[in-house]
C-alpha positions, 0 to 999 in steps of 0.5 A: 778125523771127524773133529778135525774136519768139523773144526777146519770147516768152520775155521775155513768158512770164517777165514773166507768171510773175513778175507772176502770182506776186507780184501779184493777177492776174485768174483766166483764164476756165475755157474758156481752161484746157480741153484744147481751148484748149490745142490751139488754142494749140498749133496757133498755135505749129505754124502759126507754125513752119511759116510760118517754114520756108515763108518761109525756103524762099521766100527761097531760091527767090527768089519774087515780091515780092508773095508775100513781102509777103503772107507777111510780113504773115501771119507778123506776124499769127501772131506777134502771136497767138503772143505773146498765146497765150504769155502765156495759156499761162504764166498758165494753167500758173501758175493750175493750179499755184496750185490744187494748192499747199498753202494753209495749214500743217497736220499730217496723215496722208498716203498717200505714194508715193516719186518717184524717188531722194532729193535727199539721204541722211541721215547720209551727211555731217555735218549732212545730212538726208533730202530726198525728192520724194513724191506725196501721194494723200490727207490726214487731219487728225491730230486725227481719229486717234491721235498716233502710227502705232504706237499699236495695230494696229487703229487703224493698219489703220483709218487705212490703210483710210481713206487707201487708199480711192479718191478720189471727188472728181476735182476734188481735184488730187494734190500733190507735196511735198518731204519732209525729216527732220533728226535732233535736234542731239544725235542722230547721223544714222547711228544714228537708226533713222528716218533709216535707214528713210527712207534704205532707201526705194525709188522707188515705195514706198508708206507712211503718214506723219505730216507737218507740211505748209507752203506755199511761201514766196514771200518767202523768199530764203536768205542767199546769194541762192538763191530756194528758192521758184522752185527748188521751183516749177520742180520742180513742187512744191506745198509742203514737209513735215517728216516726224514719223512713218512706217510700214513700207512697205505691201504695196500698190503705186501703179503698178498703173494706171500707163502704160507710159511711167510704168512705164519711168520707175519702172524707170529710177529704180529702176536709179539707186537700185540703182546708188547702193546699190552705190556706197555699199555700203562707205561706212562703211569709207572715209575722208571724202575717198574718200567724196566722190570716190565721190559725185562719180563717181556724180554724173558718171554719173547726175546723183545729187548726194545724197551730195556734201557742202556742202564739196565743192560749195564747193570746186568753186564756188571753182574755177569748175567746179561745172557739171561736177558736173551732167550736161551736154550733153557727157556725153550727146553723148559717150555717143551718139557712142561708141555710134553708132560701135560700132553702125556698126562692128558693121554694117560687119562683120556686116550691111553690106547695111543701108546699102542701106536707110539711109545711114551718117549716118542710122543714126548719127543714129538711134542717137545720138538713142536713146542721148541720150534713154535716157541723159537719162531715166536722169539725170533729164531735166534741161534740159542733157540734154533740150536735147541729146537734142531738139537731136539729133532736130530737127537730124536731121529738118531735114537729112532734110527738107532745110529751109533752117534754121540750127542757131541758129534750131533752137536758138531754136525748141527754147528756145521749145518747152521754155518753152511746154511748161513755163513754169516752166523759165524760172526755172532758171538752167541753162536760160539758161546751157545755151542761151546757151552752146550759141548762143555755141559755135555762133557761135564755130564759124562765125567761127573760122578753121581753120588746122591744115592750114597748120601740118602741117609743124611739130614736135610741140610747135608742133602741141601749142601750135596745138592748145591755143591754140583751146581757150584762146581758146574758153574766154576767149570763153565766159568773157567772153560769159557773164560778164554772164549769170552775174553776173545769175544768181549775183552773183559769178564765180570768176576762177580758173575761166578757167584751171581750166576749160581743164584740168579740162574736158579731164580730165573730158571726155576721161578721167573721164567716158568711164571713168565711162560705160564702167564704167556700161555694163559694170556689168550685164555685168561688175561686177568690171570696172566696180568696177575702172574706178570705182576708177581714177576715184575715185583720180583724183578724190582728187588733183583734190579735193586740188588744189581744196581748196588752191585753195579756201583761196586763192580764198575771199579772192581770185580772185572778182568780186563785181559784182551785175548788173542787167537794165539792165547785162545789156542794155548788156553785150549791146550791147557783145557784139553787134559781136562776134556779127555779121559784121564787114562788118555792124557794126565791132567798135569800136562795142563801146566806147560800151556798154562805157564805159556799162557801166563807169559803171553798175557804178561808180555801183552800187559808189558807192551801196553804199560811199558813205554810212554804212550799218548792214547786218543780214546774213541768218542761217539761225539766227534766234538768231544775228545778224550786223551790218556797219557801213560808215562812209566818211569823207573820209580813211578807210573803216571797216567793222566786223562784229558777231556774237552768239548771243542764246540764253539761256546755260543753254539755248544749243545749237550753231547750226543752220548746218552748219559754221563754214566754211560760215557764214564763207564766206557772210559773206565773200561777203555783205561782198564783194558790198557792195563791202567788201574788208577789215574794220577790226574784228570784235566777238563780243558773246557770251562764250566758256565751256568748255561753250558750243558756240554761242559757240565756233562764233562764235569759229571763224567770226570766226577764219576770217573774219580768215583770209579778209579783212584785219582789224585788230582782234578784240574778244571778250566774256568771259574770255580764256585766257592760253595763249601757245601758242594765242594764237600760233596765232591769225591775229589777237590778241583784245582783251577786249570789256569796258565802256569799250573804245573805238575811233574814227576819227582825225577822231573822226567815228565812235566805237564803245564797249563799254558793258557786259561785265565779265569780271573778275566771275566771272559769265557773265551779265554778260559780254555786250558791248553796243556804242554807236556814235556818229557825226557823219553819220547812219547808215542801217539796212538789211537785206541784200538777197541778190537785189539788193544795190544795193537793200537792204530797210528795217528795221522799227522802233517809234518813241517818237513813235507807238508803232507799226511804221514803216519807218526810211526814214520817219524820219531815219537815226540818229547814235547806235546801241545794239547790244544783246547781252543774254541775262540780266537781270543784264547791264543791272542791273549797268549801271544800278548803275554808271551811277548814278555815271557818267551819259551825257555828253549826251542824244542820240536813240538807236536800239536794235538787238537781238534780240526776246528781249533782257532790256533794261527800260524804265528802261534804255531811258530812261537810254540816250535810246532813241527807236526800237527795231528787232529782227534777227528782225522780232519785237516787243520787249515793252518797246517797248509802254511806250516812249512813256511811258518815254522823255523827249523831249529 
């Protein structure tokens, strides 16, 4: 009943948060949001915990059956009240956050106080901007003041006086926003004076900013499946803002009335900022690899990952050890153990009489708790560090009070209390992975048989094997046990991580982290010695990063398991693991076979749903002017998958895409394709021509080239004029074929045909080089939008049909057998086609769905000749031509 109550409590709180954020939920009465109501709910939680402890104690003392029945009934009533109070607690926290949330976009002047260190340092890596959490004290619309903060000194002082005036309405809640600033693409971030000023901001600095504030988008999910809304809400942020202008730091400070705890936290954040500045002092004189080694060393010490580039993070993810970049419980526990041992050593030599007052283990426990809390606060008090500190405290109290409570029960109680204090922590993947991993470790420890004593007479290499074998077996146990949860949270897992973790956990845990922590401890006393230790750590990390870069190049195409896990699959996986978690005498491990068989059937059915029918997937792209479309067509004897890439900007105004690097986008696309159950591509088409000064199209060519290196690909069509440089062609992993009008490919049974209807590279005019495609198939092709959160259930694409001239979903109309993938960016593109098609009309009038960008320049006459009966756009914006579609298209 204890475990059932705890599991139901966490599940109900998580469900209540999800429902409240997506559906209109009745507002709770005001009396449920008062401090008195909070106190009542807290009393219910405390009473339930005390009653559970009493029941465990009564079980040990063998009390009468009547008393046990009464105690069980009381516990059942309190548990029901606790479940109801938990739902109310989650809803109250959600509604209080909704009161503070930004309601609408606006441009304002604001008095801003910087909180903590920035999430990223602008210009530290290519294409990296500045991101900072800040508290907004007061807002003024820009329309009431000059448009710049540096207009005139009197105007600025008047603005400062208005913003610095105390707020009279106490009902107005303060807001926490995520501020961001990115320089323009043609400006270097390192030379941007505003970026330099923002990077120099310290924690608790106060200044006036002109901001463009945006509310948090509940429906926005990144192309990789990362839910930025939940991540921001779990950090208690009320909105986001772009920095348009900023003043100098004001002389006034915002901590005059702060509490002692708040001032202590501010001092800790200032120390973290100063340590970052020290590690970044000679940043410009180092190579990029040396910079990233220093950035990772800083992350291992303080949890500050602002200097780590996306490429380094990708390498750690490919190796399956990205969890080592965060401050885990191991860091906290190691520092606590070392400090406790040093204190005990000093006491034994200087003041052994202290042991008459406190036992040795009690002194060690107090030192470990103090060190754990201080270090957890210094690293940001994230979930893993906070869990370790609180767990040390509670386990020590249980031992002092002689309570008959196991460590697993304490762990569940701590998970409930942390979720009760902050329900939004349930949206953090680190919360679930942290507690589940510790629970599995404890369960493994209780079942593992210690056989080291019976091998004491073995030779050194045999002892080494028997010492490493438990570590390897433990890593395999954790990998398999955490596999369902990891797939549910991230949709993929690195198979290389099973082997890499065995080595890297030992290297990081027993070499790098101790040296790094020792350098951090001696830095205030002996900075030179600390720099020497950090140099050793950086040198070791340079070698590790080199090996991971080579591993990342291999594992980008292989070594990953892409199987999105559903909640139903997770439940079945838990049933399969249950016989291995319970004692053998209670449940035989052979009972794992039926759930495993059912899990295999579920995964096979999900994979068949993904790859069993013709589908055209519109893949999400960060830049709305770029498009990526994946066609998957399974026939009776052959499976074909084609990828179409295009840049829909005007050729004269085309700029480099907003995606940081071609490597990042190619890795993202390969991941999306793999999650759809596709391991190879029949071909790729870059519909945008390549020009010498066209950086955007060159970026697409680089993306296609890297995808061809990561995935087996047979054909590569490229729009535009192709160079005839034999040397450069020999270096390409896949030869290019010009995508010109008349170029075609089809399946052996003619079930699918892809034909280029435009593209004339022989004409010396880039306006007519864009390559639009016509796809003809015997089986209907469904058009879906890739759903990163649940790939098994893609989203329907909105369309405008000729029959109704209104927006409808494609699921309401039959899938199409003829598609036109348009990439036109200039009106000459289709004008030339119209002139040529006067002589060569279409062979058969087939209803066609047009798919392209809303900025396409296709006209109504061309739509009529192409027999278009429905329109859809990549960016969900309307196409101007669609409004006259009903009159322009003849019904066949």
